[in-house]
PDB file of N, H, CA, C and O in Angstrom:
ATOM      1  N   HIS A   1       0.828  -1.187   0.000  1.00  0.00           N
ATOM      2  CA  HIS A   1       0.000   0.000   0.000  1.00  0.00           C
ATOM      3  C   HIS A   1       0.869   1.246   0.000  1.00  0.00           C
ATOM      4  O   HIS A   1       1.844   1.357   0.743  1.00  0.00           O
ATOM      5  N   ARG A   2       0.485   2.173  -0.853  1.00  0.00           N
ATOM      6  H   ARG A   2      -0.307   2.083  -1.457  1.00  0.00           H
ATOM      7  CA  ARG A   2       1.207   3.443  -0.890  1.00  0.00           C
ATOM      8  C   ARG A   2       0.416   4.477  -0.106  1.00  0.00           C
ATOM      9  O   ARG A   2      -0.814   4.450  -0.115  1.00  0.00           O
ATOM     10  N   PRO A   3       1.104   5.389   0.570  1.00  0.00           N
ATOM     11  CA  PRO A   3       0.389   6.424   1.327  1.00  0.00           C
ATOM     12  C   PRO A   3      -0.368   7.353   0.376  1.00  0.00           C
ATOM     13  O   PRO A   3       0.062   7.604  -0.750  1.00  0.00           O
ATOM     14  N   VAL A   4      -1.486   7.848   0.851  1.00  0.00           N
ATOM     15  H   VAL A   4      -1.836   7.644   1.766  1.00  0.00           H
ATOM     16  CA  VAL A   4      -2.283   8.812   0.095  1.00  0.00           C
ATOM     17  C   VAL A   4      -1.852  10.206   0.517  1.00  0.00           C
ATOM     18  O   VAL A   4      -1.810  10.523   1.705  1.00  0.00           O
ATOM     19  N   VAL A   5      -1.537  11.026  -0.458  1.00  0.00           N
ATOM     20  H   VAL A   5      -1.571  10.769  -1.424  1.00  0.00           H
ATOM     21  CA  VAL A   5      -1.124  12.402  -0.183  1.00  0.00           C
ATOM     22  C   VAL A   5      -2.251  13.329  -0.627  1.00  0.00           C
ATOM     23  O   VAL A   5      -2.704  13.272  -1.771  1.00  0.00           O
ATOM     24  N   VAL A   6      -2.689  14.171   0.277  1.00  0.00           N
ATOM     25  H   VAL A   6      -2.321  14.218   1.206  1.00  0.00           H
ATOM     26  CA  VAL A   6      -3.728  15.150  -0.030  1.00  0.00           C
ATOM     27  C   VAL A   6      -3.090  16.522   0.018  1.00  0.00           C
ATOM     28  O   VAL A   6      -2.475  16.898   1.016  1.00  0.00           O
ATOM     29  N   ASP A   7      -3.238  17.266  -1.059  1.00  0.00           N
ATOM     30  H   ASP A   7      -3.737  16.961  -1.870  1.00  0.00           H
ATOM     31  CA  ASP A   7      -2.646  18.599  -1.148  1.00  0.00           C
ATOM     32  C   ASP A   7      -3.769  19.618  -1.244  1.00  0.00           C
ATOM     33  O   ASP A   7      -4.613  19.533  -2.136  1.00  0.00           O
ATOM     34  N   PHE A   8      -3.786  20.585  -0.327  1.00  0.00           N
ATOM     35  H   PHE A   8      -3.101  20.654   0.398  1.00  0.00           H
ATOM     36  CA  PHE A   8      -4.789  21.634  -0.385  1.00  0.00           C
ATOM     37  C   PHE A   8      -4.189  22.900   0.200  1.00  0.00           C
ATOM     38  O   PHE A   8      -3.181  22.868   0.906  1.00  0.00           O
ATOM     39  N   GLU A   9      -4.837  24.016  -0.113  1.00  0.00           N
ATOM     40  H   GLU A   9      -5.656  24.042  -0.686  1.00  0.00           H
ATOM     41  CA  GLU A   9      -4.401  25.309   0.400  1.00  0.00           C
ATOM     42  C   GLU A   9      -5.572  25.994   1.080  1.00  0.00           C
ATOM     43  O   GLU A   9      -6.708  25.921   0.611  1.00  0.00           O
ATOM     44  N   LEU A  10      -5.287  26.654   2.178  1.00  0.00           N
ATOM     45  H   LEU A  10      -4.364  26.713   2.559  1.00  0.00           H
ATOM     46  CA  LEU A  10      -6.286  27.485   2.839  1.00  0.00           C
ATOM     47  C   LEU A  10      -5.991  28.933   2.497  1.00  0.00           C
ATOM     48  O   LEU A  10      -4.838  29.359   2.555  1.00  0.00           O
ATOM     49  N   PRO A  11      -7.006  29.688   2.145  1.00  0.00           N
ATOM     50  CA  PRO A  11      -6.746  31.102   1.869  1.00  0.00           C
ATOM     51  C   PRO A  11      -6.237  31.813   3.114  1.00  0.00           C
ATOM     52  O   PRO A  11      -6.694  31.542   4.225  1.00  0.00           O
ATOM     53  N   LEU A  12      -5.303  32.711   2.926  1.00  0.00           N
ATOM     54  H   LEU A  12      -4.932  32.932   2.024  1.00  0.00           H
ATOM     55  CA  LEU A  12      -4.726  33.438   4.054  1.00  0.00           C
ATOM     56  C   LEU A  12      -5.745  34.321   4.748  1.00  0.00           C
ATOM     57  O   LEU A  12      -5.590  34.625   5.931  1.00  0.00           O
ATOM     58  N   ASN A  13      -6.776  34.736   4.042  1.00  0.00           N
ATOM     59  H   ASN A  13      -6.901  34.489   3.081  1.00  0.00           H
ATOM     60  CA  ASN A  13      -7.757  35.629   4.633  1.00  0.00           C
ATOM     61  C   ASN A  13      -8.957  34.876   5.213  1.00  0.00           C
ATOM     62  O   ASN A  13      -9.966  35.497   5.545  1.00  0.00           O
ATOM     63  N   SER A  14      -8.863  33.538   5.340  1.00  0.00           N
ATOM     64  H   SER A  14      -8.043  33.033   5.070  1.00  0.00           H
ATOM     65  CA  SER A  14      -9.995  32.800   5.901  1.00  0.00           C
ATOM     66  C   SER A  14     -10.105  33.109   7.394  1.00  0.00           C
ATOM     67  O   SER A  14      -9.129  33.037   8.141  1.00  0.00           O
ATOM     68  N   VAL A  15     -11.305  33.447   7.793  1.00  0.00           N
ATOM     69  H   VAL A  15     -12.098  33.505   7.187  1.00  0.00           H
ATOM     70  CA  VAL A  15     -11.564  33.822   9.173  1.00  0.00           C
ATOM     71  C   VAL A  15     -12.717  32.965   9.676  1.00  0.00           C
ATOM     72  O   VAL A  15     -13.714  32.771   8.980  1.00  0.00           O
ATOM     73  N   GLY A  16     -12.567  32.461  10.883  1.00  0.00           N
ATOM     74  H   GLY A  16     -11.757  32.618  11.448  1.00  0.00           H
ATOM     75  CA  GLY A  16     -13.651  31.699  11.492  1.00  0.00           C
ATOM     76  C   GLY A  16     -14.438  32.586  12.426  1.00  0.00           C
ATOM     77  O   GLY A  16     -14.139  33.771  12.571  1.00  0.00           O
ATOM     78  N   PRO A  17     -15.440  32.015  13.056  1.00  0.00           N
ATOM     79  CA  PRO A  17     -16.248  32.790  14.005  1.00  0.00           C
ATOM     80  C   PRO A  17     -15.387  33.366  15.132  1.00  0.00           C
ATOM     81  O   PRO A  17     -14.473  32.703  15.624  1.00  0.00           O
ATOM     82  N   CYS A  18     -15.682  34.587  15.531  1.00  0.00           N
ATOM     83  H   CYS A  18     -16.425  35.125  15.131  1.00  0.00           H
ATOM     84  CA  CYS A  18     -14.893  35.240  16.581  1.00  0.00           C
ATOM     85  C   CYS A  18     -15.375  34.860  17.976  1.00  0.00           C
ATOM     86  O   CYS A  18     -14.611  34.946  18.937  1.00  0.00           O
ATOM     87  N   ASN A  19     -16.642  34.439  18.100  1.00  0.00           N
ATOM     88  H   ASN A  19     -17.263  34.369  17.320  1.00  0.00           H
ATOM     89  CA  ASN A  19     -17.172  33.967  19.381  1.00  0.00           C
ATOM     90  C   ASN A  19     -18.476  33.213  19.124  1.00  0.00           C
ATOM     91  O   ASN A  19     -18.859  33.011  17.972  1.00  0.00           O
ATOM     92  N   ALA A  20     -19.148  32.804  20.174  1.00  0.00           N
ATOM     93  H   ALA A  20     -18.837  32.968  21.110  1.00  0.00           H
ATOM     94  CA  ALA A  20     -20.344  31.963  20.035  1.00  0.00           C
ATOM     95  C   ALA A  20     -21.494  32.655  19.303  1.00  0.00           C
ATOM     96  O   ALA A  20     -22.361  31.978  18.750  1.00  0.00           O
ATOM     97  N   ALA A  21     -21.518  33.979  19.289  1.00  0.00           N
ATOM     98  H   ALA A  21     -20.813  34.528  19.739  1.00  0.00           H
ATOM     99  CA  ALA A  21     -22.597  34.713  18.618  1.00  0.00           C
ATOM    100  C   ALA A  21     -22.325  34.920  17.134  1.00  0.00           C
ATOM    101  O   ALA A  21     -23.216  35.353  16.403  1.00  0.00           O
ATOM    102  N   ASP A  22     -21.131  34.625  16.684  1.00  0.00           N
ATOM    103  H   ASP A  22     -20.408  34.273  17.278  1.00  0.00           H
ATOM    104  CA  ASP A  22     -20.747  34.840  15.290  1.00  0.00           C
ATOM    105  C   ASP A  22     -21.174  33.620  14.470  1.00  0.00           C
ATOM    106  O   ASP A  22     -20.357  32.755  14.153  1.00  0.00           O
ATOM    107  N   LEU A  23     -22.462  33.566  14.133  1.00  0.00           N
ATOM    108  H   LEU A  23     -23.125  34.268  14.391  1.00  0.00           H
ATOM    109  CA  LEU A  23     -23.059  32.383  13.525  1.00  0.00           C
ATOM    110  C   LEU A  23     -23.177  32.450  12.008  1.00  0.00           C
ATOM    111  O   LEU A  23     -23.468  31.437  11.373  1.00  0.00           O
ATOM    112  N   ALA A  24     -22.959  33.619  11.412  1.00  0.00           N
ATOM    113  H   ALA A  24     -22.723  34.443  11.928  1.00  0.00           H
ATOM    114  CA  ALA A  24     -23.161  33.774   9.967  1.00  0.00           C
ATOM    115  C   ALA A  24     -22.017  34.560   9.353  1.00  0.00           C
ATOM    116  O   ALA A  24     -21.359  35.362  10.015  1.00  0.00           O
ATOM    117  N   GLU A  25     -21.800  34.309   8.074  1.00  0.00           N
ATOM    118  H   GLU A  25     -22.335  33.657   7.536  1.00  0.00           H
ATOM    119  CA  GLU A  25     -20.789  35.082   7.350  1.00  0.00           C
ATOM    120  C   GLU A  25     -21.279  36.503   7.154  1.00  0.00           C
ATOM    121  O   GLU A  25     -22.490  36.696   7.040  1.00  0.00           O
ATOM    122  N   PRO A  26     -20.438  37.487   7.109  1.00  0.00           N
ATOM    123  CA  PRO A  26     -18.995  37.368   7.201  1.00  0.00           C
ATOM    124  C   PRO A  26     -18.573  37.129   8.647  1.00  0.00           C
ATOM    125  O   PRO A  26     -19.026  37.820   9.559  1.00  0.00           O
ATOM    126  N   PHE A  27     -17.699  36.142   8.843  1.00  0.00           N
ATOM    127  H   PHE A  27     -17.332  35.581   8.102  1.00  0.00           H
ATOM    128  CA  PHE A  27     -17.209  35.867  10.186  1.00  0.00           C
ATOM    129  C   PHE A  27     -16.251  36.973  10.606  1.00  0.00           C
ATOM    130  O   PHE A  27     -15.578  37.581   9.774  1.00  0.00           O
ATOM    131  N   GLY A  28     -16.202  37.221  11.901  1.00  0.00           N
ATOM    132  H   GLY A  28     -16.749  36.728  12.577  1.00  0.00           H
ATOM    133  CA  GLY A  28     -15.384  38.314  12.422  1.00  0.00           C
ATOM    134  C   GLY A  28     -16.172  39.595  12.568  1.00  0.00           C
ATOM    135  O   GLY A  28     -15.637  40.608  13.019  1.00  0.00           O
ATOM    136  N   VAL A  29     -17.460  39.560  12.185  1.00  0.00           N
ATOM    137  H   VAL A  29     -17.894  38.737  11.819  1.00  0.00           H
ATOM    138  CA  VAL A  29     -18.342  40.724  12.279  1.00  0.00           C
ATOM    139  C   VAL A  29     -19.658  40.243  12.883  1.00  0.00           C
ATOM    140  O   VAL A  29     -20.260  39.291  12.387  1.00  0.00           O
ATOM    141  N   LEU A  30     -20.097  40.891  13.936  1.00  0.00           N
ATOM    142  H   LEU A  30     -19.607  41.665  14.339  1.00  0.00           H
ATOM    143  CA  LEU A  30     -21.392  40.563  14.530  1.00  0.00           C
ATOM    144  C   LEU A  30     -22.416  41.533  13.968  1.00  0.00           C
ATOM    145  O   LEU A  30     -22.291  42.748  14.119  1.00  0.00           O
ATOM    146  N   ASP A  31     -23.440  40.972  13.311  1.00  0.00           N
ATOM    147  H   ASP A  31     -23.542  39.985  13.189  1.00  0.00           H
ATOM    148  CA  ASP A  31     -24.422  41.830  12.655  1.00  0.00           C
ATOM    149  C   ASP A  31     -25.797  41.163  12.641  1.00  0.00           C
ATOM    150  O   ASP A  31     -26.009  40.145  13.300  1.00  0.00           O
ATOM    151  N   LEU A  32     -26.720  41.743  11.890  1.00  0.00           N
ATOM    152  H   LEU A  32     -26.547  42.570  11.354  1.00  0.00           H
ATOM    153  CA  LEU A  32     -28.085  41.248  11.831  1.00  0.00           C
ATOM    154  C   LEU A  32     -28.151  39.805  11.322  1.00  0.00           C
ATOM    155  O   LEU A  32     -29.039  39.053  11.722  1.00  0.00           O
ATOM    156  N   ALA A  33     -27.235  39.416  10.457  1.00  0.00           N
ATOM    157  H   ALA A  33     -26.513  40.027  10.132  1.00  0.00           H
ATOM    158  CA  ALA A  33     -27.226  38.038   9.954  1.00  0.00           C
ATOM    159  C   ALA A  33     -27.043  37.044  11.105  1.00  0.00           C
ATOM    160  O   ALA A  33     -27.673  35.987  11.115  1.00  0.00           O
ATOM    161  N   ASP A  34     -26.190  37.376  12.067  1.00  0.00           N
ATOM    162  H   ASP A  34     -25.678  38.235  12.059  1.00  0.00           H
ATOM    163  CA  ASP A  34     -25.976  36.499  13.224  1.00  0.00           C
ATOM    164  C   ASP A  34     -27.238  36.429  14.087  1.00  0.00           C
ATOM    165  O   ASP A  34     -27.596  35.359  14.580  1.00  0.00           O
ATOM    166  N   ILE A  35     -27.902  37.554  14.267  1.00  0.00           N
ATOM    167  H   ILE A  35     -27.611  38.423  13.867  1.00  0.00           H
ATOM    168  CA  ILE A  35     -29.152  37.579  15.039  1.00  0.00           C
ATOM    169  C   ILE A  35     -30.211  36.729  14.343  1.00  0.00           C
ATOM    170  O   ILE A  35     -30.939  35.980  14.995  1.00  0.00           O
ATOM    171  N   ASN A  36     -30.296  36.847  13.020  1.00  0.00           N
ATOM    172  H   ASN A  36     -29.705  37.455  12.491  1.00  0.00           H
ATOM    173  CA  ASN A  36     -31.281  36.066  12.267  1.00  0.00           C
ATOM    174  C   ASN A  36     -31.026  34.566  12.381  1.00  0.00           C
ATOM    175  O   ASN A  36     -31.968  33.792  12.553  1.00  0.00           O
ATOM    176  N   VAL A  37     -29.761  34.147  12.287  1.00  0.00           N
ATOM    177  H   VAL A  37     -28.996  34.776  12.147  1.00  0.00           H
ATOM    178  CA  VAL A  37     -29.445  32.718  12.411  1.00  0.00           C
ATOM    179  C   VAL A  37     -29.793  32.231  13.810  1.00  0.00           C
ATOM    180  O   VAL A  37     -30.396  31.169  13.966  1.00  0.00           O
ATOM    181  N   PHE A  38     -29.416  33.001  14.832  1.00  0.00           N
ATOM    182  H   PHE A  38     -28.926  33.864  14.706  1.00  0.00           H
ATOM    183  CA  PHE A  38     -29.731  32.578  16.199  1.00  0.00           C
ATOM    184  C   PHE A  38     -31.234  32.480  16.404  1.00  0.00           C
ATOM    185  O   PHE A  38     -31.726  31.479  16.927  1.00  0.00           O
ATOM    186  N   THR A  39     -31.969  33.514  15.997  1.00  0.00           N
ATOM    187  H   THR A  39     -31.570  34.327  15.573  1.00  0.00           H
ATOM    188  CA  THR A  39     -33.420  33.540  16.200  1.00  0.00           C
ATOM    189  C   THR A  39     -34.102  32.377  15.482  1.00  0.00           C
ATOM    190  O   THR A  39     -34.930  31.683  16.072  1.00  0.00           O
ATOM    191  N   THR A  40     -33.765  32.167  14.236  1.00  0.00           N
ATOM    192  H   THR A  40     -33.092  32.731  13.757  1.00  0.00           H
ATOM    193  CA  THR A  40     -34.348  31.061  13.469  1.00  0.00           C
ATOM    194  C   THR A  40     -33.999  29.724  14.103  1.00  0.00           C
ATOM    195  O   THR A  40     -34.855  28.848  14.219  1.00  0.00           O
ATOM    196  N   SER A  41     -32.745  29.563  14.514  1.00  0.00           N
ATOM    197  H   SER A  41     -32.049  30.275  14.420  1.00  0.00           H
ATOM    198  CA  SER A  41     -32.308  28.313  15.143  1.00  0.00           C
ATOM    199  C   SER A  41     -33.022  28.084  16.468  1.00  0.00           C
ATOM    200  O   SER A  41     -33.386  26.953  16.790  1.00  0.00           O
ATOM    201  N   PHE A  42     -33.221  29.140  17.231  1.00  0.00           N
ATOM    202  H   PHE A  42     -32.926  30.058  16.969  1.00  0.00           H
ATOM    203  CA  PHE A  42     -33.910  29.005  18.519  1.00  0.00           C
ATOM    204  C   PHE A  42     -35.368  28.600  18.305  1.00  0.00           C
ATOM    205  O   PHE A  42     -35.873  27.705  18.983  1.00  0.00           O
ATOM    206  N   ILE A  43     -36.036  29.255  17.368  1.00  0.00           N
ATOM    207  H   ILE A  43     -35.626  29.982  16.817  1.00  0.00           H
ATOM    208  CA  ILE A  43     -37.447  28.959  17.097  1.00  0.00           C
ATOM    209  C   ILE A  43     -37.618  27.526  16.598  1.00  0.00           C
ATOM    210  O   ILE A  43     -38.574  26.842  16.964  1.00  0.00           O
ATOM    211  N   THR A  44     -36.685  27.081  15.760  1.00  0.00           N
ATOM    212  H   THR A  44     -35.909  27.637  15.463  1.00  0.00           H
ATOM    213  CA  THR A  44     -36.784  25.726  15.213  1.00  0.00           C
ATOM    214  C   THR A  44     -36.091  24.686  16.084  1.00  0.00           C
ATOM    215  O   THR A  44     -36.024  23.509  15.731  1.00  0.00           O
ATOM    216  N   GLN A  45     -35.572  25.138  17.237  1.00  0.00           N
ATOM    217  H   GLN A  45     -35.626  26.095  17.524  1.00  0.00           H
ATOM    218  CA  GLN A  45     -34.895  24.244  18.179  1.00  0.00           C
ATOM    219  C   GLN A  45     -33.714  23.530  17.529  1.00  0.00           C
ATOM    220  O   GLN A  45     -33.554  22.318  17.670  1.00  0.00           O
ATOM    221  N   SER A  46     -32.880  24.303  16.808  1.00  0.00           N
ATOM    222  H   SER A  46     -33.010  25.288  16.693  1.00  0.00           H
ATOM    223  CA  SER A  46     -31.729  23.773  16.089  1.00  0.00           C
ATOM    224  C   SER A  46     -30.433  24.029  16.854  1.00  0.00           C
ATOM    225  O   SER A  46     -30.357  24.927  17.692  1.00  0.00           O
ATOM    226  N   ALA A  47     -29.429  23.235  16.554  1.00  0.00           N
ATOM    227  H   ALA A  47     -29.490  22.505  15.873  1.00  0.00           H
ATOM    228  CA  ALA A  47     -28.148  23.246  17.261  1.00  0.00           C
ATOM    229  C   ALA A  47     -27.437  24.603  17.331  1.00  0.00           C
ATOM    230  O   ALA A  47     -26.876  24.909  18.383  1.00  0.00           O
ATOM    231  N   PRO A  48     -27.423  25.434  16.284  1.00  0.00           N
ATOM    232  CA  PRO A  48     -26.673  26.699  16.400  1.00  0.00           C
ATOM    233  C   PRO A  48     -27.109  27.573  17.576  1.00  0.00           C
ATOM    234  O   PRO A  48     -26.318  28.380  18.065  1.00  0.00           O
ATOM    235  N   ALA A  49     -28.346  27.428  18.035  1.00  0.00           N
ATOM    236  H   ALA A  49     -28.988  26.773  17.638  1.00  0.00           H
ATOM    237  CA  ALA A  49     -28.835  28.241  19.149  1.00  0.00           C
ATOM    238  C   ALA A  49     -28.549  27.626  20.508  1.00  0.00           C
ATOM    239  O   ALA A  49     -28.822  28.254  21.531  1.00  0.00           O
ATOM    240  N   ASP A  50     -28.011  26.425  20.545  1.00  0.00           N
ATOM    241  H   ASP A  50     -27.789  25.915  19.714  1.00  0.00           H
ATOM    242  CA  ASP A  50     -27.751  25.722  21.813  1.00  0.00           C
ATOM    243  C   ASP A  50     -26.396  26.132  22.352  1.00  0.00           C
ATOM    244  O   ASP A  50     -25.411  25.414  22.179  1.00  0.00           O
ATOM    245  N   LEU A  51     -26.340  27.289  23.008  1.00  0.00           N
ATOM    246  H   LEU A  51     -27.139  27.872  23.148  1.00  0.00           H
ATOM    247  CA  LEU A  51     -25.072  27.890  23.430  1.00  0.00           C
ATOM    248  C   LEU A  51     -24.760  27.719  24.910  1.00  0.00           C
ATOM    249  O   LEU A  51     -23.642  28.013  25.333  1.00  0.00           O
ATOM    250  N   ALA A  52     -25.708  27.255  25.704  1.00  0.00           N
ATOM    251  H   ALA A  52     -26.616  27.016  25.360  1.00  0.00           H
ATOM    252  CA  ALA A  52     -25.491  27.172  27.150  1.00  0.00           C
ATOM    253  C   ALA A  52     -26.001  25.837  27.691  1.00  0.00           C
ATOM    254  O   ALA A  52     -26.870  25.195  27.101  1.00  0.00           O
ATOM    255  N   GLU A  53     -25.442  25.446  28.811  1.00  0.00           N
ATOM    256  H   GLU A  53     -24.736  25.968  29.290  1.00  0.00           H
ATOM    257  CA  GLU A  53     -25.907  24.228  29.485  1.00  0.00           C
ATOM    258  C   GLU A  53     -27.279  24.475  30.075  1.00  0.00           C
ATOM    259  O   GLU A  53     -27.562  25.607  30.468  1.00  0.00           O
ATOM    260  N   PRO A  54     -28.125  23.505  30.156  1.00  0.00           N
ATOM    261  CA  PRO A  54     -27.907  22.126  29.725  1.00  0.00           C
ATOM    262  C   PRO A  54     -28.013  22.030  28.207  1.00  0.00           C
ATOM    263  O   PRO A  54     -28.993  22.476  27.611  1.00  0.00           O
ATOM    264  N   PHE A  55     -26.984  21.438  27.589  1.00  0.00           N
ATOM    265  H   PHE A  55     -26.188  21.075  28.073  1.00  0.00           H
ATOM    266  CA  PHE A  55     -26.996  21.282  26.137  1.00  0.00           C
ATOM    267  C   PHE A  55     -28.079  20.292  25.747  1.00  0.00           C
ATOM    268  O   PHE A  55     -28.332  19.318  26.457  1.00  0.00           O
ATOM    269  N   GLY A  56     -28.706  20.544  24.630  1.00  0.00           N
ATOM    270  H   GLY A  56     -28.501  21.334  24.053  1.00  0.00           H
ATOM    271  CA  GLY A  56     -29.823  19.725  24.187  1.00  0.00           C
ATOM    272  C   GLY A  56     -31.160  20.316  24.576  1.00  0.00           C
ATOM    273  O   GLY A  56     -32.208  19.829  24.152  1.00  0.00           O
ATOM    274  N   VAL A  57     -31.127  21.385  25.397  1.00  0.00           N
ATOM    275  H   VAL A  57     -30.275  21.780  25.742  1.00  0.00           H
ATOM    276  CA  VAL A  57     -32.342  22.083  25.820  1.00  0.00           C
ATOM    277  C   VAL A  57     -32.152  23.557  25.480  1.00  0.00           C
ATOM    278  O   VAL A  57     -31.194  24.181  25.937  1.00  0.00           O
ATOM    279  N   LEU A  58     -33.047  24.109  24.692  1.00  0.00           N
ATOM    280  H   LEU A  58     -33.825  23.602  24.321  1.00  0.00           H
ATOM    281  CA  LEU A  58     -32.958  25.528  24.357  1.00  0.00           C
ATOM    282  C   LEU A  58     -33.866  26.303  25.297  1.00  0.00           C
ATOM    283  O   LEU A  58     -35.074  26.073  25.354  1.00  0.00           O
ATOM    284  N   ASP A  59     -33.250  27.240  26.044  1.00  0.00           N
ATOM    285  H   ASP A  59     -32.269  27.427  25.998  1.00  0.00           H
ATOM    286  CA  ASP A  59     -33.996  27.993  27.040  1.00  0.00           C
ATOM    287  C   ASP A  59     -33.409  29.396  27.175  1.00  0.00           C
ATOM    288  O   ASP A  59     -32.595  29.821  26.355  1.00  0.00           O
ATOM    289  N   LEU A  60     -33.830  30.109  28.218  1.00  0.00           N
ATOM    290  H   LEU A  60     -34.492  29.765  28.884  1.00  0.00           H
ATOM    291  CA  LEU A  60     -33.347  31.484  28.427  1.00  0.00           C
ATOM    292  C   LEU A  60     -31.838  31.563  28.594  1.00  0.00           C
ATOM    293  O   LEU A  60     -31.232  32.587  28.278  1.00  0.00           O
ATOM    294  N   GLY A  61     -31.227  30.497  29.086  1.00  0.00           N
ATOM    295  H   GLY A  61     -31.719  29.665  29.343  1.00  0.00           H
ATOM    296  CA  GLY A  61     -29.762  30.476  29.208  1.00  0.00           C
ATOM    297  C   GLY A  61     -29.087  30.639  27.861  1.00  0.00           C
ATOM    298  O   GLY A  61     -28.058  31.307  27.760  1.00  0.00           O
ATOM    299  N   ASP A  62     -29.651  30.038  26.823  1.00  0.00           N
ATOM    300  H   ASP A  62     -30.487  29.495  26.905  1.00  0.00           H
ATOM    301  CA  ASP A  62     -29.085  30.161  25.477  1.00  0.00           C
ATOM    302  C   ASP A  62     -29.252  31.580  24.942  1.00  0.00           C
ATOM    303  O   ASP A  62     -28.355  32.116  24.292  1.00  0.00           O
ATOM    304  N   ILE A  63     -30.402  32.181  25.218  1.00  0.00           N
ATOM    305  H   ILE A  63     -31.132  31.745  25.746  1.00  0.00           H
ATOM    306  CA  ILE A  63     -30.615  33.573  24.799  1.00  0.00           C
ATOM    307  C   ILE A  63     -29.627  34.483  25.509  1.00  0.00           C
ATOM    308  O   ILE A  63     -29.031  35.361  24.884  1.00  0.00           O
ATOM    309  N   GLY A  64     -29.448  34.280  26.814  1.00  0.00           N
ATOM    310  H   GLY A  64     -29.931  33.567  27.321  1.00  0.00           H
ATOM    311  CA  GLY A  64     -28.488  35.084  27.572  1.00  0.00           C
ATOM    312  C   GLY A  64     -27.067  34.901  27.074  1.00  0.00           C
ATOM    313  O   GLY A  64     -26.307  35.867  26.999  1.00  0.00           O
ATOM    314  N   ALA A  65     -26.695  33.663  26.731  1.00  0.00           N
ATOM    315  H   ALA A  65     -27.312  32.878  26.792  1.00  0.00           H
ATOM    316  CA  ALA A  65     -25.346  33.398  26.224  1.00  0.00           C
ATOM    317  C   ALA A  65     -25.132  34.093  24.886  1.00  0.00           C
ATOM    318  O   ALA A  65     -24.062  34.651  24.643  1.00  0.00           O
ATOM    319  N   PHE A  66     -26.138  34.063  24.018  1.00  0.00           N
ATOM    320  H   PHE A  66     -27.007  33.609  24.215  1.00  0.00           H
ATOM    321  CA  PHE A  66     -26.018  34.739  22.725  1.00  0.00           C
ATOM    322  C   PHE A  66     -25.873  36.241  22.919  1.00  0.00           C
ATOM    323  O   PHE A  66     -24.991  36.864  22.329  1.00  0.00           O
ATOM    324  N   ILE A  67     -26.736  36.822  23.743  1.00  0.00           N
ATOM    325  H   ILE A  67     -27.453  36.316  24.223  1.00  0.00           H
ATOM    326  CA  ILE A  67     -26.681  38.274  23.971  1.00  0.00           C
ATOM    327  C   ILE A  67     -25.340  38.672  24.572  1.00  0.00           C
ATOM    328  O   ILE A  67     -24.740  39.660  24.149  1.00  0.00           O
ATOM    329  N   GLY A  68     -24.864  37.911  25.557  1.00  0.00           N
ATOM    330  H   GLY A  68     -25.351  37.109  25.901  1.00  0.00           H
ATOM    331  CA  GLY A  68     -23.581  38.218  26.178  1.00  0.00           C
ATOM    332  C   GLY A  68     -22.432  38.182  25.181  1.00  0.00           C
ATOM    333  O   GLY A  68     -21.571  39.063  25.191  1.00  0.00           O
ATOM    334  N   ALA A  69     -22.414  37.165  24.319  1.00  0.00           N
ATOM    335  H   ALA A  69     -23.113  36.450  24.311  1.00  0.00           H
ATOM    336  CA  ALA A  69     -21.351  37.058  23.319  1.00  0.00           C
ATOM    337  C   ALA A  69     -21.481  38.154  22.273  1.00  0.00           C
ATOM    338  O   ALA A  69     -20.475  38.705  21.825  1.00  0.00           O
ATOM    339  N   PHE A  70     -22.708  38.475  21.881  1.00  0.00           N
ATOM    340  H   PHE A  70     -23.524  38.028  22.246  1.00  0.00           H
ATOM    341  CA  PHE A  70     -22.934  39.506  20.864  1.00  0.00           C
ATOM    342  C   PHE A  70     -22.478  40.869  21.388  1.00  0.00           C
ATOM    343  O   PHE A  70     -21.789  41.613  20.689  1.00  0.00           O
ATOM    344  N   VAL A  71     -22.864  41.185  22.610  1.00  0.00           N
ATOM    345  H   VAL A  71     -23.424  40.581  23.177  1.00  0.00           H
ATOM    346  CA  VAL A  71     -22.494  42.476  23.212  1.00  0.00           C
ATOM    347  C   VAL A  71     -20.978  42.573  23.439  1.00  0.00           C
ATOM    348  O   VAL A  71     -20.398  43.654  23.334  1.00  0.00           O
ATOM    349  N   ALA A  72     -20.346  41.436  23.751  1.00  0.00           N
ATOM    350  H   ALA A  72     -20.818  40.559  23.836  1.00  0.00           H
ATOM    351  CA  ALA A  72     -18.893  41.432  23.955  1.00  0.00           C
ATOM    352  C   ALA A  72     -18.156  41.790  22.678  1.00  0.00           C
ATOM    353  O   ALA A  72     -17.061  42.351  22.722  1.00  0.00           O
ATOM    354  N   GLY A  73     -18.757  41.466  21.538  1.00  0.00           N
ATOM    355  H   GLY A  73     -19.646  41.010  21.503  1.00  0.00           H
ATOM    356  CA  GLY A  73     -18.159  41.821  20.246  1.00  0.00           C
ATOM    357  C   GLY A  73     -16.996  40.936  19.871  1.00  0.00           C
ATOM    358  O   GLY A  73     -16.580  40.045  20.612  1.00  0.00           O
ATOM    359  N   CYS A  74     -16.492  41.220  18.690  1.00  0.00           N
ATOM    360  H   CYS A  74     -16.830  41.944  18.088  1.00  0.00           H
ATOM    361  CA  CYS A  74     -15.327  40.500  18.188  1.00  0.00           C
ATOM    362  C   CYS A  74     -14.062  41.262  18.552  1.00  0.00           C
ATOM    363  O   CYS A  74     -14.021  42.492  18.519  1.00  0.00           O
ATOM    364  N   PRO A  75     -13.034  40.501  18.898  1.00  0.00           N
ATOM    365  CA  PRO A  75     -11.768  41.196  19.225  1.00  0.00           C
ATOM    366  C   PRO A  75     -11.158  41.901  18.036  1.00  0.00           C
ATOM    367  O   PRO A  75     -10.102  42.521  18.161  1.00  0.00           O
TER     368      PRO A  75
END
């Protein structure tokens, strides 16, 4: 067996989420898109809105965690 070599490049300007509230592109910016993703996820009981313990249960703790992260902003 010969080893498999995978060659790929990541763009230098690729940025991931800056914190738990950064749910939508463009990452590194907290804006209305992040609020929309959180709100939709919370209403539909989806994973992106599950930000606080107990995990698997969406409640006021998740809303508080989102607001806290959003207000803290991106570094």
